[in-house]
KEROSE-628782 format. One record per residue: z, y, x of N, C-alpha, C in turn; residue in one letter. Coordinates in steps of 0.02 Angstrom, whole numbers, plus 50000, padded with zeros to 5 digits. Example, Ala and Ser with C-alpha at 12.3 -4.5 7.8 and 13.67 -1.06 7.14 Angstrom:
# KEROSE-628782
503904971650660503904977550615503904983550660A 503544988850642503574994750684503945000250645S 
This chain:
# KEROSE-628782
500004994150042500005000050000500005006250044M 499575011050026499525017150065499415023050018T 499315028850046499225034850006498525035149977S 498415040049933497765040649901497195041849952R 497275046450000496705047950043496635043550104P 497135039350120497145035950184496955028550177D 496605025950227496435018850228496865014850277N 497425017650296497875014050341498105007550309Y 498115002150348498374995850323498794992550377K 499294988950355499714985050400499374978250408V 499064977150465498674971050476498994966850530A 499354961650510499694957350558499514950050553G 498944948550521498764941550510498474938250572T 498344941950625498134938750687498664933850712D 499294935350698499834930850718499964925450667A 500054927250604500264922350554499744916850544S 499114918250555498604913050547498524908550608T 498884910150662498794906350724499444903250749R 499944902950706500584900550729500634892950731L 500284889550685500344882350681499654879050679Y 499654872450690499034868550692498814866850621A 498534871750588498284870850520497524871250519C 497174866150494496434866350497496114870750444P 496504873050395496214876950340496574883650336N 496304888650368496634895150373496154900650351V 496404904850306496034910850287496534916350273A 496354922450287496814927950273496404934050252S 496734938250212496404944350190496934949650179K 496794955650201497244961350190496894966250143V 497204967550086496924972250037497314978750039S 496964984150028497274990750026497354992949954I 497964995149937498094997949871498285005349880V 497915009749849498045016949854498515018949797H 499035022549814499525024449764499795031449779A 500185034049733500475040749741501105040149784D 500995039449849501545038949896501285040649965R 501735041250012501545043150080501155037450114N 500755039350163500465034250207501035031050247T 501075024450248501615021250286501535022450361P 502105022350395502095023350468502495017950503G 502505018450569502875013550608503625014650600F 503995009150597504715009750591505035005150642M 505274999450621505664995450668505234991950719R 504644989750703504204986750751503574984450718S 503284978850737502574977950728502364975650658P 501714975850644501454973750579501544966250566P 501694962350618501794955250607502414953750564E 502884958450560503524957150526503424954850453V 503074958450410503024956050340502624949650333P 502134948550377501734942450371502114936250393Y 502504936850447502904931250470503474929850421L 503714934950386504224933650334503954928950281F 503354930350258503054926050207502924918950233A 502624918550293502444911950320503064907750334L 503564910750368504144906850387504594905150327E 504574909250275504914907350213504564901350181S 503894901550182503514895950154503624889550194A 503684890050259503824884150300504484880950281M 504974885150266505624882550246505574879150178D 505204882150132505094878850067504744872150076E 504264871850121503904865550133504374860350162L 504814862350208505284857650237505754854850183A 505964859150137506394856750083506024851850039V 505394853350023504994848849981504874842050015A 504824842150081504714835950119505364832450137L 505934835650121506584833050143506594832050218N 506354837050254506284836850327506664842650358M 506964841450416507274846950453506734852250467D 506874858650452506364863750463506164864750536P 506624863250582506434863550653505934858150669V 506054852150644505594846550656504914847850626E 504884850950567504244852650536503844857250582L 504174862050612503814866650657503594863050721R 504004858650747503814854950806503184850650793R 503164847450735502604843050720501944846850712R 501994853250698501384857250687501244861950746N 501524860250804501384864150864500674862750888D 500384867250926499714866350952499614870551014T 499204868151060499034872051119498364875551112M 498034874651054497414878251039497484881350971R 497304887750966497384891050901496864888250852E 497034888150787496634884350739496004887750714P 495904894050726495334897550696494714896950740I 494774899150803494204898750849494254892950897K 494814889450897494904883750941495024885651014G 495234891951026495334894251094496014892051120L 496074890951185496724888851213497204894851220P 497844893351213498354898251230498444898351306Y 498554904251333498694904651405499344901051421T 499824901451377500444897551381500764897751313S 501124892451296501434891951230502024887151236R 502624889851235503214885851243503634885651180N 503294884951123503644884851059504124878951054L 503914873151079504344867251075504994868551113I 504964871751170505564873051210506034878051176R 505764883151144506204888051111506504885151047V 506204880051019506464876950959507004871750974L 507264871751035507794867151054508394871151078R 508794873851032509374877651053509884873251087P 510324875951128510834871951162511304868651112P 511684863651133512164860351088512664865251060P 512944863351002513464867350969513214873950942N 512554874350931512284880250898511864878050839R 511734882750792511334881050733510664878350755S 510464872550731509824869750750509454867250688D 509374871650640509044869750579509524871050522G 509574866450474510014867550417510614863050419I 510754859850476511384856350483511364849250458G 511954846150458511994839050439511844838050366A 511994842850323511874842150252511384847550229N 510764845750214510274850750196510334853250124P 510774850350084510824852250014511094859350008K 510764863649969511014870449960511714870449930P 512134874949956512814875649931513294870249954G 513084866050002513494860350023513994862150077S 513934867950108514374869850163514804875750142M 515464874950148515924880250127516474881150178R 516734887150179517324888850218517774893150174D 518224889950136518614893650087518174896150031G 518194902750020517784905749967517084907549991D 516934905950053516274907850081515804901850081W 515204902850054514664898050058514314899150124L 514204893850162513914894250229513204891650228V 512744895250259512054892950263511764894050332G 511324889450351510974889950415510224890550401W 509894894750440509174895650433508844896850499G 508204895450503507834896550565507144899350548C 506824902150598506144904550592505844905150662A 505194904750665504824905650728504604912950732T 504564915350793504294922050805503734921750856T 503264926250849502724926850899502484934050899M 502244936250957501984942950963501434942951015Y 500874946551002500314946451049500504949251118P 500274945851169500374948151238499784952651255T 499924959151265499404964051276499514967851341Q 498964969951370498974974151430498444979551423M 498564984951458498074990351460497934992551531G 497374996051543497254998951609497825003551628P 497985003551692498545007751716498415009851788A 498725015251808498665017751877499355019651902T 499435019751967500085021551997499985023852069A 500455027952091500465030252161501145028252191R 501125025052249501735022952283501735025852353V 502315028652373502385031752439502975028552475T 502865026352538503395023252579503475027252643L 504095029052660504235032652721504495027852775T 504485029852839504765025552892505505024052882P 505855028352847506575027152835506695022152778Q 506155019852747506225014852695506325017652625G 506245024152616506295026952549505615026352514S 505625025352450505015024052411505005028552350V 504415031252335504315034952273503745031652235K 503875030152171503375027252127503225032352072V 502585033852063502385038852014501855036051967Q 501985036651902501495034551852501675038051787T 501185039451746501305043251684501505038851626A 501755032851639502075028951587502715032451565A 503035030051512503645033251491504145027951468H 504775029651477505325025151460505635027651395D 505575023751342505855025751277506535022551266I 506855020651320507515017651316507515010151326G 506945007451346506875000151352506944997651424T 507035002251472507165000151541506565000451587G 506065004551571505465004851614505635007151684A 506075012051690506275014351757506535008451799Y 506935004351767507254998851803506754993651826T 506314991251780505864985851798505334988151848V 505134994551844504654997151893504984997551962I 505594999951965505955000252029506064993352057A 506234988452016506344981652039505694978652068L 505134980252037504484977752062504334980552131T 504434987152139504314990152205504794987552257A 505434986552238505924983952286505734976952309A 505494972952263505304966052280504684966052326D 504194970252311503564970052349503614973552417R 504064978352423504114982052486504734980152526L 505154975852499505734973452536506234978752554G 506314983652509506804988952521507344988552467V 507914991652481508464991652433508304995852372A 508574993752316508434997152253508655004352254L 509195005852289509445012752289509025017452331D 508525014852365508065019152403507415020552366K 507385018552303506775019452264506875024652210I 506405029352205506395034352153505785033152110V 505885032652044505325031651998505235037951957V 504625040551956504465046551916503985044551861E 504185045951798503795044151739503725050251693L 503315049451642503325054151586503035060951599G 502595061651648502285068151662501535067051664D 501175070951626500445070151622500095071851687S 500445075051734500155076451800500145070251844E 500505065051824500545058851863499955054351847L 499825049251887499285044551873499355041551803P 498825041251763498885039251693499085031951684P 499425030651628499655023951609499645023451533A 499675017351506499625016551433500235019251397P 500155020251332500695022351289501205016651284V 501845018451271502365013451263502345010551193A 501855006351180501785003051115501434996451126G 501524991851080501214985351088501544981051141G 502154982851161502534978851210502124977551273S 501794982751298501344981851355501594984951420N 502104989151418502264993351476502444989251538T 502894984451531503114980751590502524977051622T 502134973551582501564969851610501044974551640A 500864979851604500334984351627500534988151690S 501124991251688501324995851741501594992051802V 501994986851792502264983251849501704980051890C 501184977651857500634974551894500244979651936N 500144985651910499784990651950500234993352006V 500894993851994501354995952047501354990652103V 501374984352084501344978952134500704979252174A 500164981152141499514981752175499534987352228K 499834993052210499894998552258500344996552316A 500894993052301501344990752353500994985852400C 500564981652372500204976852413499724980452461E 499424985852438498994989852483499394992452542Q 500004994852530500434997352584500614991652631I 500824986052603501004980252646500424978152689R 499824977852659499234975752696499074980552754A 499134987052742498994991852795499494991152852R 500134990152835500644989152887500524982752926I 500364977352889500254970852922499634971052966A 499094974052943498484974352983498604978353048D 498974983853042499114987853102499564983953151A 500034980053125500474976153168500094970753205A 499644967453172499244962153203498774965053255V 498514971153241498034974253287498364977153350A 499024978153348499374980953405499354976053464A 499154978553522499054974153580499694970853603A 500234974553605500854971953634501404970653582N 501224970653518501724969753467501924962553457G 502444961453417502704954753405502234950553362A 501734953853331501304950253284500584949653309F 500464950953372499784950453399499524943353389A 498934942953360498624936453348498864932853286G 499334935853249499594932653188499114933653129K 499254930053075498864930853013499194936352972D 498834941952963499124947652928499314946052856A 498954941552824499094939952754499754936452745T 500044933752800500674930052796501274934452811R 501154940452833501714944952849502004947852785L 502664948352782502994950852723503494956252742V 503634960652695504154965652702504774963252665L 505324962752700505944960452668506544963152705T 507034965452668507654968052696507534973352750D 507054977752739506914983052786506594980752851G 506284974852849505964972052909505264969652891M 504824969552942504184966152937504264959352971L 504114953952935504244947252961503654942652949Q 503634937252988503154931852974503534925252970D 503214919952944503564913552934503824910352999P 503544912353056503744909353120504374912553149D 504624917753116505244920853139505164927553174G 504544929553190504444936053221504614941553171A 504934946853197505144952253152505214958753191A 505134964253154505254970853184505474975653129E 505844980853147506084985553096505514988853058P 505654990652996505154993652953504895000252982L 505335004353010505105010853034504605010053090D 504705005053134504225003653188503545001753159T 503554997353109502934994953079502575000653042A 502955004953008502635010352970502335015553016V 502655017053072502405022353116501755020453151R 501585014053152500915012253178500365014753131R 500535015553068500035017753019500045025253010V 500655028153010500715035352996501365037953026S 501325044053054501935047353078502375049653020N 502055050452962502435052452902502485046552855G 502275047652793502325042452743501655038952733A 501685032952706501085029252686501035029652611I 500455031952587500355032752514499785028252492E 499885025052435499355020752407499285022352333A 498665022752311498505023952240498135017852215Y 498345015152158498035009052132497835009852060A 497305006452041497085005951972497034998551954E 497174996951892497124990051870496824989751800N 496314985651792495994984551727496094977151709T 496514975651660496664968651643496064964951615P 496114958351616495604954051587495534955551512H 494914956151490494774957351419494694964551400G 494874969251445494794976351430494054978151440V 493764982151395493064984251403492954987851469P 492334987851495492194991051559492384998351562P 492375001751505492535008851506493275010151492D 493685004951494494395005651478494755010451524G 494605010151588494945014451636494735021751627L 494095022851615493875029751605494165032651540S 494245028451490494555030751428495295032551439K 495625028651483496325030251499496375037151529L 495915038851574495925045451605495785050951554Y 495465049251499495325054051446495885054251394Q 496405050351405496975050451359496955045351304G 496515040251309496455035151257496665028451286H 497235025851265497465019351289497075013751255A 496865008851295496495003051269496884996851288V 497114993151238497494986951251497064980951234L 497144975651274496794969351262497304963651264A 497154958451226497604952751225497674949951155G 498204946151144498314943151079497754938451059G 497504939350998496964935150972496284938450976A 496234944151010495614947951010495154946551069K 495344941651110494944940151169494444934551154M 493904934351192493364929651178493484922751207K 493924922251257493974915851293494664912651289D 495164916151262495844913451261496284917451214R 496884914751203497374917951159498014919151199I 498304925151191498904927051229499454929251181Q 499984925351177500554927051136501204925151172F 501734928651155502414926551173502734923351112A 503194918651123503474914851068504234914851071F 504534913551013505254913051010505464909450947G 506114908150941506404905150881507084908350869A 507234909350806507864912550787508264908050740E 508904907550753509354903250715509924907650689F 510034907350624510494912050591511004908250550V 511614910550552512134908150507512324913950461E 512314912650395512534917650347513114914850307V 513494919450279514034917650234513984922050171R 514004918750114513964922150050514614920850012V 514954926049992515594925249957515464922449887H 515814916949871515694913449809515874917449747A 516294922549753516504926449695516154933249691R 516034936349748515744943049748515014943349767T 514754937849796514064937449821513944941949882C 514474944449912514404948249974514084943850028E 513624946750066513254943050117513474945350187I 513634940650229513794942250299513374937850345R 513254940350405512874936550454513294936250518C 513734931150523514194931050581513864928950646P 513274925750643512994923250705512224923050701R 511914925450754511184924950761511034923350834V 510614918250844510424916050911509664916250915V 509404919350967508684919450978508504916451045G 508014911951046507754909051108507034911351116A 506864913951175506204917051184505884914951250F 505234913451245504824912151304504314917851308A 504444922551353504054928751355503814930251426A 503594925151461503354926251529503904927551578G 503704929851638504204931451689504634937251668R 505284936551672505754941851654505924945751717I 505714951951720505834956051779506574957851785V 506884959651729507594961351729507924958251668D 508294952851677508604949451619509064953951578P 509394958751610509864963051574509504967351523T 508974970951544508614975151497508234970951446T 507984965051467507624960651420508084958251365A 508684955951383509154953451333509364959151286K 509444965051313509644970751272509114972251219S 508484972251240507944973451192507914968151138Q 507954961851159507904956351112508504956051065L 509094957551091509684957851048509614963350995M 509374969151016509244974450968508744972450916G 508224968650936507734966250888508044961550837G 508474957050861508804952350816509234956050764L 509614960950788510054964650743509634968550691I 509094971550714508664975150667508314970450620W 508164964350642507874959450597508344957550542G 508984956650558509484955450507509534961450460V 509484967350489509514973450448508944973650397S 508354971750418507784971850372507874966750316S 508264961550329508364956250279508874958150226A 509424961250246509984962050199510204969350188V 509924974150225510164980950219509634985850194H 509054985850226508614991550222508114991350165E 508054997050131507534997950080507405005450075A 506775007150068506585014150058506535015349983T 506965019549957506985020949885506545026949869E 506105026249820505625031449804505755034149734I 505775040749728505815043949663505145043149628D 505125039349574504485037649542504175043749508R 504565048749493504265054749462503885058949511R 504145059449573503845064049622503575060449684H 503635053849686503385049949743503685052349809A 504325053949807504665056249867505245051449883R 505395050749947505955046649967506605050449956Y 507105047049930507745050549921508325047549961Y 508225042149996508745039950043508505041350114N 508505047750130508205050050193508715051750247T 509345049550238509845050850289510255044550299D 510655044550352511045038550369511625037450322L 511775042150278512295041050228512045036150174A 511405036350159511145032250104510645026950127E 510355027750186509905022550211510335017650251Y 510415011650226510895006950255510625003650317L 511025003550369510865000050431511494996250453I 511434991150495512014987150514512454990850564P 513094989050563513564991350613513844985150648V 514254986350699514504980750738514844975350696N 515224977550645515594972750604515144968250563A 514504970050555514054965950514513824959650549D 513804959650616513564953850653514064952350709I 514424946950702514944945250752514634943450819D 514154938850818513864936250880513104936850877Q 512814939850927512084940150936511944937851007A 511624932151012511514929151078510774928251091E 510574929851153509884929251174509824924051229V 509364919351221509224914151271508524915351297I 508464916251362507804917251394507564910651423L 507044907951394506764901651416506294903051475V 506394899851533505974901251591505224900151578P 504834905051597504104904551588503774909851631E 503214908151661502794913051695502074911551676E 501694916551659501004915651637500544919551683D 500284916151734499864919451783499134919951761H 498974917151703498314918451675498294925451644L 498854927751619498884934451589498844939751643V 499234938951697499214943751752499534940551813N 499454943751870499684940851934500434939851935D 500814944151903501534943551904501804938751851L 501384936351806501604931551756502014934551700G 501944941051688502364944651639502024944751571I 502414943651518502204944951450502644950551421K 502414953851369502824958751336503334955451291G 503924958751281504424955851237504774960751192L 504644967251199505034972251163505024971251088G 504464969351059504404968750986504454961550962E 504564956951008504604949850990505244948250953L 505784951950967506454949950946506584949850871G 506214953850832506384953850760505814951650716N 505284948950744504764945950702505024939150680V 505084938150616505324931750589506064931550575G 506454936250602507174936050593507364936650519T 507014940950483507184941750412507054935250373N 506554931350393506444924950361507004920050376A 507244920050438507794915650456508414917150413A 508534923650401509104925550358508984923250287V 508394924350260508244922250191508304914650184A 508074911050234508124903750232508854901450234N 509264905050273509974903450276510314904950209A 510114910450177510394912050111510214906650060V 509604904150064509414898650019509864892550031Y 509964890750094510384884950109511094885950084H 511344892150087512024893550064512084893449988A 511574895849954511644897249881511154893449837T 510594891249864510074888249822509614893249791G 509674899649808509234904849781508724906749834V 508084906249816507544907949862507344915249849R 507464919449899507304926549893506644927949928I 506174930749891505504932149920505374939649926R 505834943749904505744950949909506374953849941K 506284957449995506844960250033506994967350009L 507614969750019508174966350052508544961650004P 508934957250033509334952549994510004955749981I 510104958049921510744961249903511094957049850R 511734958349841512144953849802511904952949731L 511584958049702511354957249633510814951949625E 510464950449681509944945249678510244938249680K 510884937649693511204931149700511674929549642L 511704933649592512184932649537512044926249499L 511424923949499511254917849463511264911649508D 511534912349568511554906549614511974900949584A 511714894849584512094889149556512734887749593P 512784889849657513374888449698513914893749692S 513744899349660514214904949658514694904049599V 515334905149611515834904849560515954911949533I 515754913249472515834919949445516514920749411L 
């Protein structure tokens, strides 16, 4: 649904039609024009409403088959997407659907709705799969290294609170073998080398790979100069095997020299490298468009030779009060396979936030519209409900090891928007297990559960 003059549509069926091994798949997105605003971006990607429908339907199918819903998803796993038959670059859905012991792993020992209680609380378990397209865009960066081992990284990417400064600094530290506290990262200035917009969960993959490329240029220049030196420790060595680590230039045979000595062979001042990177699948003019201010992303299901997605699974425990129908979500666990994780701390923080917001979309949030004037009237935090700490006791993130070097040299996939795709379905499925009421329209509020067969009025 959109406004009268706009053709904007939320199109997320590239994911929902490619999640399982189904030989008969078709999808269509229709636009309905109405007297309301054009919808905009909110919590995250367009896949959210489509995965809610699909993962709710998977739970209904599992109930009809009298099958554990996790097992149903495992049986329908595939390494080739069902529409074009293209291979996934990597797909670890089976691994993320195996949570550790003593955690919710489906609907429990008794799948019957309303069968699990804790005093006046009806207990339900639910699960859902999540997936999000792995995308990259052309990017550029400038890296400067001084003989003293200080590093400056410059790129016009921006950090919207997701940790871009940190992962970019960690990449440079790893590639140049210098301490993290000697690295300065400059972002968010249009005078810097251009980089993609912070959308589509592409920043870490796009920018870290081009920063690594610039660092490799610096390492290669230092190594070539060291090998060419007549009386140096590396005369006659293979320059490609020399590495920078702990402020030293070293080779596998044990030869080493201080970084400042190695750098001064190349420059009395600093060594500067500028790099550009155009990922696989990006049109030939992608880099020139970036310089003109137009970000071009490639990946997901839009490529001609392969499919790139990150995957995850979410397991939710809900409690519904048998007398008041109050809904609580004391525990949510997410397991994610999202390529190489550059910084586990920032990654877990993003994914945990996604899980919490996914629960919020299931049981809290609704945009209320005045039907007379087509205006929103819950436009502040007093009336637009969002979760607080007391709403979710435990939110745990499990990072399943994975590196995808078909996507890029560093093996990175995006994960920022992966965390809450499917979470609302996991909550709805858990509510069904607790009460026997199947909710297909969000949010799930207590008035929708008054007719639950398990509720004592």
